[in-house]
Predicted model as a PDB file, atoms N, CA, C, CB and O in Angstrom, pLDDT in the B-factor column:
MODEL        1                                                                  
ATOM      1  N   TYR A   1      85.486 104.554  80.843  1.00 73.00           N  
ATOM      2  CA  TYR A   1      84.985 103.443  80.054  1.00 73.00           C  
ATOM      3  C   TYR A   1      85.919 103.207  78.907  1.00 73.00           C  
ATOM      4  CB  TYR A   1      83.562 103.704  79.551  1.00 73.00           C  
ATOM      5  O   TYR A   1      86.583 104.175  78.536  1.00 73.00           O  
ATOM      6  N   PRO A   2      86.063 102.097  78.312  1.00 84.00           N  
ATOM      7  CA  PRO A   2      85.515 100.837  78.755  1.00 84.00           C  
ATOM      8  C   PRO A   2      86.267 100.261  79.953  1.00 84.00           C  
ATOM      9  CB  PRO A   2      85.528  99.857  77.623  1.00 84.00           C  
ATOM     10  O   PRO A   2      87.393 100.665  80.240  1.00 84.00           O  
ATOM     11  N   ASN A   3      85.662  99.351  80.624  1.00 88.00           N  
ATOM     12  CA  ASN A   3      86.320  98.709  81.776  1.00 88.00           C  
ATOM     13  C   ASN A   3      85.986  97.223  81.717  1.00 88.00           C  
ATOM     14  CB  ASN A   3      85.855  99.350  83.158  1.00 88.00           C  
ATOM     15  O   ASN A   3      84.828  96.876  81.954  1.00 88.00           O  
ATOM     16  N   PRO A   4      86.909  96.335  81.421  1.00 93.00           N  
ATOM     17  CA  PRO A   4      88.359  96.576  81.334  1.00 93.00           C  
ATOM     18  C   PRO A   4      88.768  97.279  80.036  1.00 93.00           C  
ATOM     19  CB  PRO A   4      89.108  95.257  81.450  1.00 93.00           C  
ATOM     20  O   PRO A   4      88.115  97.149  79.001  1.00 93.00           O  
ATOM     21  N   ALA A   5      89.849  98.011  80.128  1.00 93.00           N  
ATOM     22  CA  ALA A   5      90.376  98.747  78.993  1.00 93.00           C  
ATOM     23  C   ALA A   5      91.439  97.921  78.286  1.00 93.00           C  
ATOM     24  CB  ALA A   5      90.952 100.098  79.440  1.00 93.00           C  
ATOM     25  O   ALA A   5      92.188  97.174  78.917  1.00 93.00           O  
ATOM     26  N   ASN A   6      91.493  98.065  76.962  1.00 91.00           N  
ATOM     27  CA  ASN A   6      92.481  97.370  76.170  1.00 91.00           C  
ATOM     28  C   ASN A   6      93.459  98.354  75.579  1.00 91.00           C  
ATOM     29  CB  ASN A   6      91.819  96.554  75.076  1.00 91.00           C  
ATOM     30  O   ASN A   6      94.661  98.263  75.825  1.00 91.00           O  
ATOM     31  N   GLU A   7      92.954  99.305  74.794  1.00 94.00           N  
ATOM     32  CA  GLU A   7      93.795 100.293  74.141  1.00 94.00           C  
ATOM     33  C   GLU A   7      93.718 101.668  74.748  1.00 94.00           C  
ATOM     34  CB  GLU A   7      93.442 100.378  72.722  1.00 94.00           C  
ATOM     35  O   GLU A   7      94.709 102.398  74.770  1.00 94.00           O  
ATOM     36  N   GLN A   8      92.524 102.042  75.254  1.00 95.00           N  
ATOM     37  CA  GLN A   8      92.376 103.350  75.863  1.00 95.00           C  
ATOM     38  C   GLN A   8      91.243 103.329  76.846  1.00 95.00           C  
ATOM     39  CB  GLN A   8      92.147 104.423  74.813  1.00 95.00           C  
ATOM     40  O   GLN A   8      90.376 102.457  76.785  1.00 95.00           O  
ATOM     41  N   VAL A   9      91.237 104.283  77.756  1.00 95.00           N  
ATOM     42  CA  VAL A   9      90.159 104.466  78.705  1.00 95.00           C  
ATOM     43  C   VAL A   9      89.771 105.943  78.652  1.00 95.00           C  
ATOM     44  CB  VAL A   9      90.578 104.020  80.159  1.00 95.00           C  
ATOM     45  O   VAL A   9      90.629 106.813  78.504  1.00 95.00           O  
ATOM     46  N   VAL A  10      88.472 106.216  78.776  1.00 94.00           N  
ATOM     47  CA  VAL A  10      87.968 107.590  78.715  1.00 94.00           C  
ATOM     48  C   VAL A  10      87.423 107.975  80.096  1.00 94.00           C  
ATOM     49  CB  VAL A  10      86.856 107.736  77.611  1.00 94.00           C  
ATOM     50  O   VAL A  10      86.598 107.261  80.667  1.00 94.00           O  
ATOM     51  N   PHE A  11      87.882 109.082  80.611  1.00 91.00           N  
ATOM     52  CA  PHE A  11      87.412 109.612  81.893  1.00 91.00           C  
ATOM     53  C   PHE A  11      86.491 110.796  81.624  1.00 91.00           C  
ATOM     54  CB  PHE A  11      88.610 110.036  82.807  1.00 91.00           C  
ATOM     55  O   PHE A  11      86.782 111.657  80.794  1.00 91.00           O  
ATOM     56  N   THR A  12      85.379 110.816  82.343  1.00 87.00           N  
ATOM     57  CA  THR A  12      84.430 111.910  82.239  1.00 87.00           C  
ATOM     58  C   THR A  12      84.478 112.726  83.513  1.00 87.00           C  
ATOM     59  CB  THR A  12      83.003 111.389  81.974  1.00 87.00           C  
ATOM     60  O   THR A  12      84.338 112.186  84.610  1.00 87.00           O  
ATOM     61  N   ALA A  13      84.676 114.024  83.369  1.00 81.00           N  
ATOM     62  CA  ALA A  13      84.775 114.906  84.523  1.00 81.00           C  
ATOM     63  C   ALA A  13      83.708 115.993  84.427  1.00 81.00           C  
ATOM     64  CB  ALA A  13      86.188 115.530  84.620  1.00 81.00           C  
ATOM     65  O   ALA A  13      83.279 116.366  83.335  1.00 81.00           O  
ATOM     66  N   ALA A  14      83.287 116.497  85.591  1.00 79.00           N  
ATOM     67  CA  ALA A  14      82.295 117.573  85.614  1.00 79.00           C  
ATOM     68  C   ALA A  14      82.897 118.890  85.137  1.00 79.00           C  
ATOM     69  CB  ALA A  14      81.723 117.740  87.022  1.00 79.00           C  
ATOM     70  O   ALA A  14      82.209 119.692  84.504  1.00 79.00           O  
ATOM     71  N   ALA A  15      84.156 119.118  85.431  1.00 76.00           N  
ATOM     72  CA  ALA A  15      84.832 120.370  85.057  1.00 76.00           C  
ATOM     73  C   ALA A  15      85.647 120.171  83.783  1.00 76.00           C  
ATOM     74  CB  ALA A  15      85.749 120.865  86.208  1.00 76.00           C  
ATOM     75  O   ALA A  15      86.011 119.048  83.431  1.00 76.00           O  
ATOM     76  N   THR A  16      85.925 121.268  83.104  1.00 79.00           N  
ATOM     77  CA  THR A  16      86.704 121.181  81.863  1.00 79.00           C  
ATOM     78  C   THR A  16      88.165 121.535  82.049  1.00 79.00           C  
ATOM     79  CB  THR A  16      86.110 122.081  80.821  1.00 79.00           C  
ATOM     80  O   THR A  16      88.920 121.551  81.077  1.00 79.00           O  
ATOM     81  N   ASN A  17      88.578 121.815  83.257  1.00 86.00           N  
ATOM     82  CA  ASN A  17      90.009 122.055  83.494  1.00 86.00           C  
ATOM     83  C   ASN A  17      90.411 121.462  84.819  1.00 86.00           C  
ATOM     84  CB  ASN A  17      90.338 123.562  83.463  1.00 86.00           C  
ATOM     85  O   ASN A  17      89.688 121.543  85.811  1.00 86.00           O  
ATOM     86  N   GLY A  18      91.581 120.863  84.809  1.00 91.00           N  
ATOM     87  CA  GLY A  18      92.087 120.194  86.006  1.00 91.00           C  
ATOM     88  C   GLY A  18      93.201 119.264  85.642  1.00 91.00           C  
ATOM     89  O   GLY A  18      93.887 119.463  84.640  1.00 91.00           O  
ATOM     90  N   GLN A  19      93.394 118.219  86.473  1.00 94.00           N  
ATOM     91  CA  GLN A  19      94.497 117.295  86.258  1.00 94.00           C  
ATOM     92  C   GLN A  19      94.012 115.870  86.517  1.00 94.00           C  
ATOM     93  CB  GLN A  19      95.704 117.648  87.175  1.00 94.00           C  
ATOM     94  O   GLN A  19      93.232 115.614  87.434  1.00 94.00           O  
ATOM     95  N   LEU A  20      94.499 114.947  85.678  1.00 95.00           N  
ATOM     96  CA  LEU A  20      94.211 113.543  85.814  1.00 95.00           C  
ATOM     97  C   LEU A  20      95.491 112.817  86.132  1.00 95.00           C  
ATOM     98  CB  LEU A  20      93.558 112.983  84.550  1.00 95.00           C  
ATOM     99  O   LEU A  20      96.508 113.037  85.474  1.00 95.00           O  
ATOM    100  N   GLU A  21      95.463 111.946  87.137  1.00 97.00           N  
ATOM    101  CA  GLU A  21      96.604 111.095  87.454  1.00 97.00           C  
ATOM    102  C   GLU A  21      96.133 109.647  87.361  1.00 97.00           C  
ATOM    103  CB  GLU A  21      97.193 111.420  88.882  1.00 97.00           C  
ATOM    104  O   GLU A  21      95.038 109.317  87.816  1.00 97.00           O  
ATOM    105  N   VAL A  22      96.945 108.799  86.780  1.00 97.00           N  
ATOM    106  CA  VAL A  22      96.699 107.349  86.752  1.00 97.00           C  
ATOM    107  C   VAL A  22      97.681 106.732  87.717  1.00 97.00           C  
ATOM    108  CB  VAL A  22      96.854 106.736  85.295  1.00 97.00           C  
ATOM    109  O   VAL A  22      98.891 106.936  87.615  1.00 97.00           O  
ATOM    110  N   LEU A  23      97.139 105.964  88.668  1.00 98.00           N  
ATOM    111  CA  LEU A  23      97.941 105.354  89.719  1.00 98.00           C  
ATOM    112  C   LEU A  23      97.810 103.831  89.672  1.00 98.00           C  
ATOM    113  CB  LEU A  23      97.519 105.890  91.100  1.00 98.00           C  
ATOM    114  O   LEU A  23      96.769 103.293  89.294  1.00 98.00           O  
ATOM    115  N   THR A  24      98.885 103.151  90.063  1.00 97.00           N  
ATOM    116  CA  THR A  24      98.825 101.697  90.213  1.00 97.00           C  
ATOM    117  C   THR A  24      98.107 101.375  91.507  1.00 97.00           C  
ATOM    118  CB  THR A  24     100.248 101.063  90.197  1.00 97.00           C  
ATOM    119  O   THR A  24      97.801 102.268  92.296  1.00 97.00           O  
ATOM    120  N   ILE A  25      97.844 100.117  91.721  1.00 96.00           N  
ATOM    121  CA  ILE A  25      97.149  99.683  92.938  1.00 96.00           C  
ATOM    122  C   ILE A  25      97.988  99.983  94.189  1.00 96.00           C  
ATOM    123  CB  ILE A  25      96.830  98.172  92.862  1.00 96.00           C  
ATOM    124  O   ILE A  25      97.451 100.060  95.294  1.00 96.00           O  
ATOM    125  N   THR A  26      99.307 100.151  94.010  1.00 96.00           N  
ATOM    126  CA  THR A  26     100.197 100.479  95.153  1.00 96.00           C  
ATOM    127  C   THR A  26     100.340 101.985  95.358  1.00 96.00           C  
ATOM    128  CB  THR A  26     101.588  99.863  94.937  1.00 96.00           C  
ATOM    129  O   THR A  26     101.034 102.425  96.275  1.00 96.00           O  
ATOM    130  N   GLY A  27      99.677 102.782  94.498  1.00 96.00           N  
ATOM    131  CA  GLY A  27      99.712 104.241  94.665  1.00 96.00           C  
ATOM    132  C   GLY A  27     100.777 104.957  93.859  1.00 96.00           C  
ATOM    133  O   GLY A  27     100.920 106.173  93.984  1.00 96.00           O  
ATOM    134  N   GLN A  28     101.526 104.242  93.039  1.00 98.00           N  
ATOM    135  CA  GLN A  28     102.547 104.855  92.190  1.00 98.00           C  
ATOM    136  C   GLN A  28     101.883 105.590  91.018  1.00 98.00           C  
ATOM    137  CB  GLN A  28     103.540 103.780  91.668  1.00 98.00           C  
ATOM    138  O   GLN A  28     101.080 105.002  90.294  1.00 98.00           O  
ATOM    139  N   VAL A  29     102.212 106.854  90.834  1.00 98.00           N  
ATOM    140  CA  VAL A  29     101.688 107.629  89.717  1.00 98.00           C  
ATOM    141  C   VAL A  29     102.417 107.221  88.439  1.00 98.00           C  
ATOM    142  CB  VAL A  29     101.839 109.156  89.978  1.00 98.00           C  
ATOM    143  O   VAL A  29     103.637 107.357  88.352  1.00 98.00           O  
ATOM    144  N   VAL A  30     101.678 106.723  87.448  1.00 97.00           N  
ATOM    145  CA  VAL A  30     102.302 106.260  86.195  1.00 97.00           C  
ATOM    146  C   VAL A  30     102.013 107.195  85.033  1.00 97.00           C  
ATOM    147  CB  VAL A  30     101.817 104.859  85.850  1.00 97.00           C  
ATOM    148  O   VAL A  30     102.634 107.083  83.976  1.00 97.00           O  
ATOM    149  N   LEU A  31     101.055 108.134  85.225  1.00 96.00           N  
ATOM    150  CA  LEU A  31     100.719 109.059  84.156  1.00 96.00           C  
ATOM    151  C   LEU A  31     100.033 110.276  84.755  1.00 96.00           C  
ATOM    152  CB  LEU A  31      99.818 108.382  83.094  1.00 96.00           C  
ATOM    153  O   LEU A  31      99.207 110.156  85.660  1.00 96.00           O  
ATOM    154  N   THR A  32     100.382 111.434  84.246  1.00 96.00           N  
ATOM    155  CA  THR A  32      99.711 112.681  84.626  1.00 96.00           C  
ATOM    156  C   THR A  32      99.323 113.409  83.344  1.00 96.00           C  
ATOM    157  CB  THR A  32     100.634 113.582  85.538  1.00 96.00           C  
ATOM    158  O   THR A  32     100.109 113.511  82.402  1.00 96.00           O  
ATOM    159  N   LYS A  33      98.086 113.914  83.336  1.00 94.00           N  
ATOM    160  CA  LYS A  33      97.593 114.558  82.114  1.00 94.00           C  
ATOM    161  C   LYS A  33      96.719 115.741  82.522  1.00 94.00           C  
ATOM    162  CB  LYS A  33      96.790 113.545  81.210  1.00 94.00           C  
ATOM    163  O   LYS A  33      95.954 115.664  83.483  1.00 94.00           O  
ATOM    164  N   THR A  34      96.848 116.840  81.771  1.00 92.00           N  
ATOM    165  CA  THR A  34      96.016 118.007  81.988  1.00 92.00           C  
ATOM    166  C   THR A  34      94.659 117.773  81.316  1.00 92.00           C  
ATOM    167  CB  THR A  34      96.704 119.293  81.439  1.00 92.00           C  
ATOM    168  O   THR A  34      94.592 117.317  80.175  1.00 92.00           O  
ATOM    169  N   ILE A  35      93.602 118.084  82.026  1.00 90.00           N  
ATOM    170  CA  ILE A  35      92.252 117.933  81.498  1.00 90.00           C  
ATOM    171  C   ILE A  35      91.831 119.274  80.909  1.00 90.00           C  
ATOM    172  CB  ILE A  35      91.248 117.456  82.607  1.00 90.00           C  
ATOM    173  O   ILE A  35      91.933 120.318  81.552  1.00 90.00           O  
ATOM    174  N   ASP A  36      91.349 119.213  79.646  1.00 86.00           N  
ATOM    175  CA  ASP A  36      90.860 120.430  79.005  1.00 86.00           C  
ATOM    176  C   ASP A  36      89.475 120.268  78.402  1.00 86.00           C  
ATOM    177  CB  ASP A  36      91.819 120.863  77.940  1.00 86.00           C  
ATOM    178  O   ASP A  36      89.012 121.133  77.659  1.00 86.00           O  
ATOM    179  N   SER A  37      88.812 119.158  78.721  1.00 86.00           N  
ATOM    180  CA  SER A  37      87.436 118.946  78.298  1.00 86.00           C  
ATOM    181  C   SER A  37      86.769 117.990  79.288  1.00 86.00           C  
ATOM    182  CB  SER A  37      87.372 118.384  76.840  1.00 86.00           C  
ATOM    183  O   SER A  37      87.439 117.443  80.163  1.00 86.00           O  
ATOM    184  N   THR A  38      85.467 117.787  79.158  1.00 86.00           N  
ATOM    185  CA  THR A  38      84.778 116.910  80.085  1.00 86.00           C  
ATOM    186  C   THR A  38      85.116 115.433  79.849  1.00 86.00           C  
ATOM    187  CB  THR A  38      83.286 117.123  79.974  1.00 86.00           C  
ATOM    188  O   THR A  38      84.992 114.626  80.770  1.00 86.00           O  
ATOM    189  N   ASN A  39      85.533 115.073  78.656  1.00 90.00           N  
ATOM    190  CA  ASN A  39      85.961 113.700  78.353  1.00 90.00           C  
ATOM    191  C   ASN A  39      87.441 113.703  77.996  1.00 90.00           C  
ATOM    192  CB  ASN A  39      85.119 113.091  77.188  1.00 90.00           C  
ATOM    193  O   ASN A  39      87.872 114.402  77.079  1.00 90.00           O  
ATOM    194  N   THR A  40      88.206 112.917  78.731  1.00 90.00           N  
ATOM    195  CA  THR A  40      89.646 112.828  78.501  1.00 90.00           C  
ATOM    196  C   THR A  40      90.009 111.383  78.294  1.00 90.00           C  
ATOM    197  CB  THR A  40      90.450 113.433  79.676  1.00 90.00           C  
ATOM    198  O   THR A  40      89.681 110.534  79.123  1.00 90.00           O  
ATOM    199  N   SER A  41      90.694 111.082  77.180  1.00 93.00           N  
ATOM    200  CA  SER A  41      91.116 109.704  76.911  1.00 93.00           C  
ATOM    201  C   SER A  41      92.585 109.517  77.244  1.00 93.00           C  
ATOM    202  CB  SER A  41      90.858 109.334  75.445  1.00 93.00           C  
ATOM    203  O   SER A  41      93.405 110.425  77.116  1.00 93.00           O  
ATOM    204  N   VAL A  42      92.882 108.296  77.678  1.00 94.00           N  
ATOM    205  CA  VAL A  42      94.249 107.907  78.030  1.00 94.00           C  
ATOM    206  C   VAL A  42      94.575 106.636  77.318  1.00 94.00           C  
ATOM    207  CB  VAL A  42      94.427 107.739  79.553  1.00 94.00           C  
ATOM    208  O   VAL A  42      93.819 105.667  77.391  1.00 94.00           O  
ATOM    209  N   ASN A  43      95.728 106.617  76.604  1.00 95.00           N  
ATOM    210  CA  ASN A  43      96.192 105.422  75.931  1.00 95.00           C  
ATOM    211  C   ASN A  43      96.710 104.437  76.978  1.00 95.00           C  
ATOM    212  CB  ASN A  43      97.289 105.763  74.889  1.00 95.00           C  
ATOM    213  O   ASN A  43      97.592 104.792  77.761  1.00 95.00           O  
ATOM    214  N   THR A  44      96.193 103.224  77.013  1.00 95.00           N  
ATOM    215  CA  THR A  44      96.601 102.233  78.009  1.00 95.00           C  
ATOM    216  C   THR A  44      97.481 101.138  77.441  1.00 95.00           C  
ATOM    217  CB  THR A  44      95.394 101.618  78.635  1.00 95.00           C  
ATOM    218  O   THR A  44      97.796 100.177  78.142  1.00 95.00           O  
ATOM    219  N   GLN A  45      97.888 101.263  76.174  1.00 95.00           N  
ATOM    220  CA  GLN A  45      98.697 100.205  75.547  1.00 95.00           C  
ATOM    221  C   GLN A  45     100.049 100.009  76.205  1.00 95.00           C  
ATOM    222  CB  GLN A  45      98.904 100.515  74.095  1.00 95.00           C  
ATOM    223  O   GLN A  45     100.599  98.907  76.178  1.00 95.00           O  
ATOM    224  N   SER A  46     100.595 101.071  76.800  1.00 94.00           N  
ATOM    225  CA  SER A  46     101.916 100.954  77.439  1.00 94.00           C  
ATOM    226  C   SER A  46     101.826 100.507  78.892  1.00 94.00           C  
ATOM    227  CB  SER A  46     102.648 102.281  77.367  1.00 94.00           C  
ATOM    228  O   SER A  46     102.851 100.260  79.527  1.00 94.00           O  
ATOM    229  N   LEU A  47     100.622 100.402  79.420  1.00 95.00           N  
ATOM    230  CA  LEU A  47     100.448  99.970  80.818  1.00 95.00           C  
ATOM    231  C   LEU A  47     100.323  98.469  80.876  1.00 95.00           C  
ATOM    232  CB  LEU A  47      99.209 100.632  81.459  1.00 95.00           C  
ATOM    233  O   LEU A  47      99.615  97.876  80.063  1.00 95.00           O  
ATOM    234  N   PRO A  48     101.004  97.834  81.831  1.00 96.00           N  
ATOM    235  CA  PRO A  48     100.855  96.379  82.002  1.00 96.00           C  
ATOM    236  C   PRO A  48      99.433  96.060  82.492  1.00 96.00           C  
ATOM    237  CB  PRO A  48     101.923  95.823  83.014  1.00 96.00           C  
ATOM    238  O   PRO A  48      98.749  96.914  83.056  1.00 96.00           O  
ATOM    239  N   ASN A  49      99.009  94.814  82.262  1.00 97.00           N  
ATOM    240  CA  ASN A  49      97.724  94.359  82.782  1.00 97.00           C  
ATOM    241  C   ASN A  49      97.678  94.594  84.280  1.00 97.00           C  
ATOM    242  CB  ASN A  49      97.487  92.866  82.456  1.00 97.00           C  
ATOM    243  O   ASN A  49      98.676  94.397  84.972  1.00 97.00           O  
ATOM    244  N   GLY A  50      96.539  95.008  84.778  1.00 97.00           N  
ATOM    245  CA  GLY A  50      96.404  95.201  86.219  1.00 97.00           C  
ATOM    246  C   GLY A  50      95.288  96.168  86.567  1.00 97.00           C  
ATOM    247  O   GLY A  50      94.532  96.618  85.706  1.00 97.00           O  
ATOM    248  N   ILE A  51      95.209  96.471  87.836  1.00 97.00           N  
ATOM    249  CA  ILE A  51      94.181  97.378  88.364  1.00 97.00           C  
ATOM    250  C   ILE A  51      94.820  98.734  88.578  1.00 97.00           C  
ATOM    251  CB  ILE A  51      93.556  96.834  89.698  1.00 97.00           C  
ATOM    252  O   ILE A  51      95.918  98.840  89.126  1.00 97.00           O  
ATOM    253  N   TYR A  52      94.110  99.788  88.134  1.00 97.00           N  
ATOM    254  CA  TYR A  52      94.584 101.172  88.222  1.00 97.00           C  
ATOM    255  C   TYR A  52      93.499 102.057  88.784  1.00 97.00           C  
ATOM    256  CB  TYR A  52      95.031 101.692  86.848  1.00 97.00           C  
ATOM    257  O   TYR A  52      92.329 101.680  88.840  1.00 97.00           O  
ATOM    258  N   PHE A  53      93.903 103.232  89.197  1.00 97.00           N  
ATOM    259  CA  PHE A  53      92.963 104.239  89.631  1.00 97.00           C  
ATOM    260  C   PHE A  53      93.187 105.509  88.831  1.00 97.00           C  
ATOM    261  CB  PHE A  53      93.099 104.506  91.137  1.00 97.00           C  
ATOM    262  O   PHE A  53      94.330 105.910  88.616  1.00 97.00           O  
ATOM    263  N   GLY A  54      92.128 106.137  88.395  1.00 96.00           N  
ATOM    264  CA  GLY A  54      92.194 107.439  87.752  1.00 96.00           C  
ATOM    265  C   GLY A  54      91.711 108.491  88.744  1.00 96.00           C  
ATOM    266  O   GLY A  54      90.557 108.461  89.170  1.00 96.00           O  
ATOM    267  N   ARG A  55      92.584 109.412  89.109  1.00 96.00           N  
ATOM    268  CA  ARG A  55      92.236 110.450  90.065  1.00 96.00           C  
ATOM    269  C   ARG A  55      92.165 111.785  89.346  1.00 96.00           C  
ATOM    270  CB  ARG A  55      93.255 110.503  91.224  1.00 96.00           C  
ATOM    271  O   ARG A  55      93.151 112.245  88.770  1.00 96.00           O  
ATOM    272  N   ILE A  56      91.004 112.398  89.382  1.00 93.00           N  
ATOM    273  CA  ILE A  56      90.766 113.679  88.706  1.00 93.00           C  
ATOM    274  C   ILE A  56      90.608 114.761  89.745  1.00 93.00           C  
ATOM    275  CB  ILE A  56      89.515 113.616  87.792  1.00 93.00           C  
ATOM    276  O   ILE A  56      89.789 114.648  90.657  1.00 93.00           O  
ATOM    277  N   GLN A  57      91.396 115.815  89.604  1.00 92.00           N  
ATOM    278  CA  GLN A  57      91.271 116.988  90.478  1.00 92.00           C  
ATOM    279  C   GLN A  57      90.963 118.182  89.596  1.00 92.00           C  
ATOM    280  CB  GLN A  57      92.576 117.229  91.328  1.00 92.00           C  
ATOM    281  O   GLN A  57      91.718 118.499  88.677  1.00 92.00           O  
ATOM    282  N   ASP A  58      89.827 118.857  89.887  1.00 86.00           N  
ATOM    283  CA  ASP A  58      89.482 119.999  89.094  1.00 86.00           C  
ATOM    284  C   ASP A  58      90.099 121.272  89.664  1.00 86.00           C  
ATOM    285  CB  ASP A  58      87.984 120.131  89.001  1.00 86.00           C  
ATOM    286  O   ASP A  58      90.723 121.236  90.725  1.00 86.00           O  
ATOM    287  N   SER A  59      89.929 122.394  88.970  1.00 83.00           N  
ATOM    288  CA  SER A  59      90.577 123.645  89.367  1.00 83.00           C  
ATOM    289  C   SER A  59      90.046 124.178  90.693  1.00 83.00           C  
ATOM    290  CB  SER A  59      90.389 124.690  88.286  1.00 83.00           C  
ATOM    291  O   SER A  59      90.697 125.009  91.327  1.00 83.00           O  
ATOM    292  N   ALA A  60      88.864 123.711  91.123  1.00 83.00           N  
ATOM    293  CA  ALA A  60      88.315 124.140  92.405  1.00 83.00           C  
ATOM    294  C   ALA A  60      88.844 123.325  93.571  1.00 83.00           C  
ATOM    295  CB  ALA A  60      86.817 124.056  92.375  1.00 83.00           C  
ATOM    296  O   ALA A  60      88.575 123.635  94.731  1.00 83.00           O  
ATOM    297  N   GLY A  61      89.614 122.259  93.250  1.00 85.00           N  
ATOM    298  CA  GLY A  61      90.202 121.416  94.297  1.00 85.00           C  
ATOM    299  C   GLY A  61      89.406 120.171  94.596  1.00 85.00           C  
ATOM    300  O   GLY A  61      89.820 119.381  95.444  1.00 85.00           O  
ATOM    301  N   SER A  62      88.260 119.954  93.928  1.00 89.00           N  
ATOM    302  CA  SER A  62      87.454 118.770  94.123  1.00 89.00           C  
ATOM    303  C   SER A  62      88.139 117.554  93.460  1.00 89.00           C  
ATOM    304  CB  SER A  62      86.030 118.989  93.549  1.00 89.00           C  
ATOM    305  O   SER A  62      88.630 117.653  92.335  1.00 89.00           O  
ATOM    306  N   THR A  63      88.166 116.429  94.156  1.00 92.00           N  
ATOM    307  CA  THR A  63      88.840 115.246  93.664  1.00 92.00           C  
ATOM    308  C   THR A  63      87.885 114.074  93.566  1.00 92.00           C  
ATOM    309  CB  THR A  63      90.008 114.896  94.557  1.00 92.00           C  
ATOM    310  O   THR A  63      87.079 113.858  94.470  1.00 92.00           O  
ATOM    311  N   SER A  64      87.962 113.315  92.485  1.00 92.00           N  
ATOM    312  CA  SER A  64      87.211 112.078  92.366  1.00 92.00           C  
ATOM    313  C   SER A  64      88.150 110.974  91.855  1.00 92.00           C  
ATOM    314  CB  SER A  64      85.985 112.262  91.414  1.00 92.00           C  
ATOM    315  O   SER A  64      89.090 111.243  91.107  1.00 92.00           O  
ATOM    316  N   THR A  65      87.883 109.738  92.268  1.00 94.00           N  
ATOM    317  CA  THR A  65      88.735 108.605  91.904  1.00 94.00           C  
ATOM    318  C   THR A  65      87.886 107.504  91.311  1.00 94.00           C  
ATOM    319  CB  THR A  65      89.521 108.083  93.126  1.00 94.00           C  
ATOM    320  O   THR A  65      86.801 107.198  91.806  1.00 94.00           O  
ATOM    321  N   VAL A  66      88.402 106.903  90.229  1.00 94.00           N  
ATOM    322  CA  VAL A  66      87.719 105.807  89.532  1.00 94.00           C  
ATOM    323  C   VAL A  66      88.679 104.652  89.407  1.00 94.00           C  
ATOM    324  CB  VAL A  66      87.203 106.248  88.131  1.00 94.00           C  
ATOM    325  O   VAL A  66      89.838 104.844  89.040  1.00 94.00           O  
ATOM    326  N   LYS A  67      88.215 103.452  89.706  1.00 96.00           N  
ATOM    327  CA  LYS A  67      89.033 102.233  89.513  1.00 96.00           C  
ATOM    328  C   LYS A  67      88.759 101.656  88.141  1.00 96.00           C  
ATOM    329  CB  LYS A  67      88.735 101.169  90.615  1.00 96.00           C  
ATOM    330  O   LYS A  67      87.612 101.605  87.696  1.00 96.00           O  
ATOM    331  N   PHE A  68      89.832 101.215  87.461  1.00 97.00           N  
ATOM    332  CA  PHE A  68      89.664 100.548  86.168  1.00 97.00           C  
ATOM    333  C   PHE A  68      90.709  99.471  86.000  1.00 97.00           C  
ATOM    334  CB  PHE A  68      89.750 101.556  85.013  1.00 97.00           C  
ATOM    335  O   PHE A  68      91.737  99.469  86.677  1.00 97.00           O  
ATOM    336  N   VAL A  69      90.435  98.560  85.093  1.00 97.00           N  
ATOM    337  CA  VAL A  69      91.303  97.421  84.832  1.00 97.00           C  
ATOM    338  C   VAL A  69      91.872  97.531  83.417  1.00 97.00           C  
ATOM    339  CB  VAL A  69      90.533  96.084  85.015  1.00 97.00           C  
ATOM    340  O   VAL A  69      91.157  97.874  82.476  1.00 97.00           O  
ATOM    341  N   VAL A  70      93.165  97.236  83.279  1.00 97.00           N  
ATOM    342  CA  VAL A  70      93.798  97.156  81.952  1.00 97.00           C  
ATOM    343  C   VAL A  70      94.010  95.679  81.670  1.00 97.00           C  
ATOM    344  CB  VAL A  70      95.171  97.969  81.886  1.00 97.00           C  
ATOM    345  O   VAL A  70      94.657  94.975  82.445  1.00 97.00           O  
ATOM    346  N   GLN A  71      93.456  95.213  80.544  1.00 96.00           N  
ATOM    347  CA  GLN A  71      93.598  93.826  80.174  1.00 96.00           C  
ATOM    348  C   GLN A  71      93.824  93.763  78.650  1.00 96.00           C  
ATOM    349  CB  GLN A  71      92.338  92.994  80.611  1.00 96.00           C  
ATOM    350  O   GLN A  71      92.921  94.061  77.869  1.00 96.00           O  
ATOM    351  N   HIS A  72      95.037  93.371  78.246  1.00 90.00           N  
ATOM    352  CA  HIS A  72      95.388  93.315  76.822  1.00 90.00           C  
ATOM    353  C   HIS A  72      95.095  91.930  76.258  1.00 90.00           C  
ATOM    354  CB  HIS A  72      96.876  93.673  76.612  1.00 90.00           C  
ATOM    355  O   HIS A  72      95.325  91.684  75.073  1.00 90.00           O  
TER     356      HIS A  72                                                      
ENDMDL                                                                          
END                                                                             
């Protein structure tokens, strides 16, 4: 949240450790971040307007994906 995002987007994960990847609609990874809490924020100011996916993988190997829009 928020969706659409302007300055940042916050991802909520069930686990407190893992990895977050932000991907373009074509599957290109544009950002990778280590998750160390249940809420992880990502600055979206450097991302062009468009549709993105946030893919979260926890330490147990479980993966979830969320679609979000960046609109400045």
